[in-house]
N, C-alpha and C positions, 0 to 999 in steps of 0.2 A: 287499540292495544298494541302493544308495540314488540315490534320481534322479540325482545329480550323476555315481555311479558308472555308473550305466546310461547316461547319454548318453555317457560317454568310451568305455565298454565298445561301444559300438554305433560312434558315429565308429572306431572302430580297428578295428571290423570291416568297416565299410564300404569307409576306406580299404585294408584287407587285398584287398579284394572289388576292388577297383579294379587293384590290383597284380597279381591272378592274371588280371583278362580282358588285359591289357596284355600279361601274357606268355604269355599262350594266342595270342593273335593275332601275336605278336613269331615265337614257335613256330611258327603256321601258315606264315607269310610266308617263314620261313626254308625249310619244305620245298618249296616250290614255286617260290621264285625259285632263279637261278643264283648262285653263290657270287661273292660282290663281292670284287675287290681289294684286297689289303691294302695301308693304310696308310701312311704314312713318320711316324714319332714325331710328335706337335706340343711347338711349343718351350712351356714353360711359359709362363701370362699371367701378368700383371704383378698384383701384390696392388692390389685395390682401395681408392681414399683414401677415409680415414676422417674426413671436416673435422671433425666435430662434437667430435672427443676434442679438439679442439686449442679448443675455446670455454672460455673463462674463466666459471670459476663463480665468483659474487660471496659472499662471507660473508652468514649470515642477519642481517637488520637485526635491531635492540631488538625485543623485545617488550613493548609496556607498551599491555593493550588498555585502554578507554576502561572505567574504573570504575562500576558504576552511584551512584545517590543512595542513603545510608544515612540513614534514619531511625530511630530510637527512641523511642516514646510513654512515657508514663511510665508506663503499666501492663503497661509489661516487652515487649508486642508489637513486634518488629522489619519492617521496611519497607525492600523496596529495587524503587528505580525507574530503568527504563534507556528515554531517549525513542528511538524510530526512527521517523524519518519517512517513513521508505521508501515503505509501503503504507498506508491506512488503516485498520488494524486494532489494537485492545488485546488483549492477553492475559494473562494474571492467575493465580494459585495463592496457595491456602493452607498452607503446612505445616503439619502438629502434630504435636508429638513424640509418640510413643509407635507400636509396629507389633506384628505378630505375636511376634517375639521376646520381646513380653510378654506373650502374651495366656497364661493358665491352660492346663498340659496337658492337664487335662479337657476342656477346650472349643475343643480346636486347630482351626483353622477360623474363629473369632471373625469377625478381621480381614475375612477373607474376604466373611462376610456383613455386617458391618458398613458394608463399604463400598460393599457392591451394592445393600444396602437403604435406605441413607441417600439415596441419590440417586432410586431409584424409589418412595419412598416418598412425597418431596417435603417441606411444612409445611404445619403447621397451616391457612394458607390458599390451598395451591396443591397441588394432587396433581402425582405424578411425570409423569403419564401428559398431564395438561394444560399441564406445563413444558414436556413434549417439546413440544407442538402448537407452542406460544408459538416457542420456541427455532427449530424447523424454518422458521417463516415468515421470520425471521431469517437464516438460513444460519447460525445461533448454537451452540454447545454451551456445559452446562453437566456438569461429568462431576467421579465420586469416585471415590478410591484408595485400596490399602491396600499397603505393602507391609513389610520386615522390622522398619524403625525407628519408620516415620512412616506417616499417612495422608492424604490430600490432596484439595482441593476447588481444580478449576480452571473458568477459563471462557476463551470466545474469541469475541469479534464484531466488527462493522464498527464501526468510532469512534461513528458516528451513532448508535448501539444503546447505547454501554456504560454510559450509568445505569438503563436498563431491564434488562438483562442483569446488572450487578452489582447491582441490589437486589434481584433474584432471588436470586442467588449467597451476597448475604447472609442474608438470610432462610432459605437453606439450610443456615449455616452456624450460624447464632444461633439459629432455631425450626425442627428436622426432627422432624417425625411419624411415628415411626419404625411401619409398619402391617402388620400379623398377616402378611396374605395377600403381602406382599411378602419378608418375612424366610420366609415358606414359599416361595415361589419360589426364592428364593437358595439356600436350602437344598438345595430338588430340584435345582438346577443342578449344586451342589458335589458333589451326591451320584453325579450323573453320572460327573463326572468323575473319582469315586472308581474307579465301578466299571469303568471304562475305563481306566487308569492302568496295566496291564500290559499292552497292546496295541502301545504300541512299543518294541522292544529298546534303543534308544537312551534311550527317557525311564526305562525300567529303571535301565539304566545311570548316567544322573545324578544319579537320588535317591540309588539306594545309594550312589553316589560320596560322595556330602554325607556321607549317615549315616556311612561309614568314618571319613572325613576327621573330620567330628567330634562323633560321637559320637550313636546315633540317640535318645536321649532329649534332645538340644542341641535348644534352640528353634530353631536356623538350618537344623536337619534333620528335624524332625518335621513327620509328615504328619495331616492331619486324617482321621479314620475314620469311620465311619456313625454310632457311637456320640456322639464328641465333635459333630460337628455338631448332632445330634439334640439334645447336653443346650443348644446355645445359646439364648436365651430375646429376648424383648421388651427384658424389663428388662435383659439382660445389654447390649444394644444401647445403650440409655439412660446405664446408666453407664458406660458407656466413654464416649461423646461428653461426656458431662456432668465428668468425670474429665481429659479431655484436650482439651477447645476451651476452654481459658483463654488471655486476648493475653500472658501471658508464657511460653507453651505453643507459639505461633505463629509463623511465618517468612510476610510477605504479599511477593510480587515480582510487577510489573507492567512489561509491555516493550508500545512499541507507540507509534502516534502519538497522543501528549497534549502538553500543558504540565505539567510536575513540580510547579509550586508550586500550580497548581488542582490537579493530581492528590493532591497531599499533603494538600491541604484538603479532599478529599472522603471520604478513607481517616481521615481525624481525625473527621469527622463520624460516620463508620458506627462508628471502632472506640475513640476517645478513651474514653470513659465508660464502657465494658467493667470491670468490678472484676479487679484482680488475681486470680487463684488458687494453689491448692498448685504447686508447683514440681513437675514429671513425673518421678519418678524411674524407672528401670530396674533390675532385678535384677543384682548379677555373673554373668556367665556364663564358667564353666570351658572350656577349651578346651586338653585335653590332648596331643592326636596320634593319630593313628591307631595302630590295634593290629597290627604288621606281619603279613603269612600273605598266604594263597591265599583268594582266596575267589570264588565262582562261584552262579550264580541261571540254572538251567536254562530255556529259552525253546527248544522244541521244534520251533516252527513257522519257525525262520530257516534260512540256509545260508550265516551270516556271523557273527563275533563283533564284541562291543563289548569292547575291553578299555581298564582305564585305570587307571592307577598313581596314586597319591593320598595327599599325606601335606599340613600346613598350610604354609601362604603367610605372607605379613606383612602387617603393618600400614602406611599411609602415609607416618605420622610417622616410621618407622625412619628414623634417617641412612642406613642401606644400601640401601633404596628407589631409588636410581640406578642403586645397581652393577649392585641384581638386576634392574634392567629392561634394563641393557644386556647382562645375563648371558641375561635371558630371549629376546632380540630374536636375540643368536648362537644359542641352544639353538633357539626354536620360533617365530622371527618369520618366518613366510612358507614361500615355496619356495624361497628361498634357505637358509634356516637349515639347522643338524645333521639334526635331526631329520628334517626331510621327503627333503632330501637321500640320507642312507642307509637309513631304512625305504620308504620308498619308491620313492623316483629309482633307487638301487644295487639295493636285494633286491628291490623288487616285491612286499612284502609285505603292503602296505595300500591299502586305495581312498583313504582320509584318513587323517592322522595330524596330530594339533596337540599342542600342551602350553600351561599356561602358569603363572608363577611372581605368582600372584595377591596382589594388595593391596587390602584394604579402609580404609575409616576409621575404623572402630572396634572394628574385628577381624580376626583375622589372615583372609586369604583362602585359596582350597584352591592347593595344586600339583601340578599335575594335569599326566598325559601321556596321551592317548588316540588309540587309531587302531580305525578298521574293518577288518576282515579276512576272509578265507574261511576257514570252519569249520577246515580240514586245517590252515593256516597259523597258529593262534590261537595256539599256544607260539611257534613261531618269530620270530613279529611281537613276543611279548612279550617274548625275549629279547635283542630287536634292540632295542626300547624301553630295555629295562631299562641294555644298555650303554652306549646314549648318557648316560643320568642319569650312569652310573658315568664318562664320558669326560669328562664336566664338571668332574671333581676333578683329573682328572690329563693334561685337553691345553691348557693354555694357550691365550686367543685368537689368534689369528695378527692382523697389524697388518691385513689387508685386512677379517677379519673385525670388527675394532675400530670402523675406520674406519666398515662399512657398517651395521653396527648403530645405532650413534652418529647417522650419516645420517639411515637411515630411521627413528628417532625423533623427533628434532628437526624433518625435513620433512614429518611427519605430523600432528606436536603442532599446530599451528595450525588444522588441521582441526577439532580439537575444540571451538575457541572463532572460528569464521569468522564466528559473525553476532554481534549481542546478545541475543539471546534464548538461545546458549549462554554468553554471558560472564557473565549476569544467573544460568542456572540455578547453574552451578558456584559463583557466589560464596555463592549461600544454602547449597548446599552446605556450604565451607567454615563460613558462620558457623554451620549448624548443629552442625555435627563439631566446631567450634571449634578450625578452623585456622585459622592468620594469613590474612588477606584476598590477601595479594603471594604466595602459596604458587603458583600457578600462574606467575607471573612468573621465581622463581627454577629452575624446571623446566629451563629453558636449561642455565644455570650448571653447576645438579647433572649433568646427563648429560656436558656437554662436560669437567668435570673427572674422569672416571671414566677410570681405566687399566687397561692389560691386568692389572697387580696387581691391583689392586680386583674386577677380576672371578673373578681366580683364589682370592682372600680370599674372598669373597662365596661360589662354589661349594664350597670346603673348608666353611665354618662354615654354612651354611644346607641344603645340599644330602646326604641318605644314599639311596642305592637299598636300603639294608639297614633303612631306616629307615619304609619305603613301604607301602600297601596293595597289595596286587595283585587289582584285579577283572576278571572274565568273565562278560558273561552273550552267552550261544549255545546250541548244540544240540551237547551234549558228544556224543553218541552220533555226532558227524562228525569230530570231533578227531582229526587223524592224530597226532600225539603225546600221548598222554596228559598233563591236567593235572596229574598227581603230578608231573611231572617238575620242577615250578618249586618244589616244596615241598608240604607237606601240605595238603590239600584243605577248607576248609571251608562248607560250601551253606548258603545263603541261603534262608531261607522269606520267598519276596514276596506267599504266600497274601492275599488281602483280605480282612479281617473282614467277614462279613457278619450283618445282624441277623438273630435266627432268621425271621421273617416271609419272607426271600427265599432260608434255608437249601435245598440240596434241586433248588432251582428251575434 
């Protein structure tokens, strides 16, 4: 049971106890007191006034966020600058094309190791440990990270410390000194994660759901293993950096308390003389979608099941993105959604239940429906989830569902961009994935135009319960109904391949 579920169960028990105590006291009083005379029936009370329902709701204002200043250097580097003088801080980052989806399968985990050892190793003139000491004294930070499609270097500091912190960040970007001891430490940390990846049933379910949706050999679902982590060498880290750290492969974003003209001059001085390199090219990746069926991973030390229904989602460039967003909100958008109201509220079959029709920038997201349920109700909860997916195709949205979904999407959208830093980050993402820079401004009109017919159309086109993979992670011995009632069951091997020196321990 999750912490949230445990808290809910405890609260229910607590209130139940109060009720029983009150009932006991009332009964005791009834036994000792003389019967009270009958009272005449009370007239019905007038309904309480609800003036708040009469408050007019104004239309949403036009959304035109202040655009960051965009600069393209002669060597291909793109820079975004966003002044924000509210606080005397400056934050910046460099985004480099190429991430874990581009690493060789035989060296899965390379980007994790690279992004860790890059920062901890430091530069030729300053170790990572020395850099830590200097930054700590300034309450500043410099960090490196890796993602599916990119790696990054970021920094944050007080305005008065910008020049010194920026100088260290540029040195780390252009002159990293990958060290053997820091690579070894990163490998040990990565292997610790591998050895513990089956500790949590929810983590097992998340990773196996990705493997089912994308395919186990797909780079977006592939897992690092002991053998692939140990295969990574210092030369691999240096080669990756040399391949990706070229100006035409970078986007720089800076926001904070500065003058744009002065900041541009500093950035040109640091980066304009860098030679253009070869453009980074990612390999074409296929996304055939899951093989429908029932998949089971045994986890003997739990008393509840993690259930996932998984399929392919879409990309944000899809013209149906807006209609799918409204459909998703109606289906699984919070406490008032069809999924939550049916599976948890009315049927009481799940501690938690959620879903999403995922949309990524440059590849399909995943369509998933997931629930945590007690072991005995695993099959019933799964059947209820499947029924809600089927109902999307046959039950058009009501006028109320459509209005609420669109209101919730539009009213919450602004909070994704309620700071200049968030707007800057999104503009960098749009540039990185070659989306039009006015994409976020078009969102409102796209959502407002969605009709009930559009929701029904995309549900018919994109949603099919028969094409989903059903994944259950739990203790099969405690299932009240056999999992085979859902169809033939395929057992998943989640054994962690251990190196020879660890086998038998």
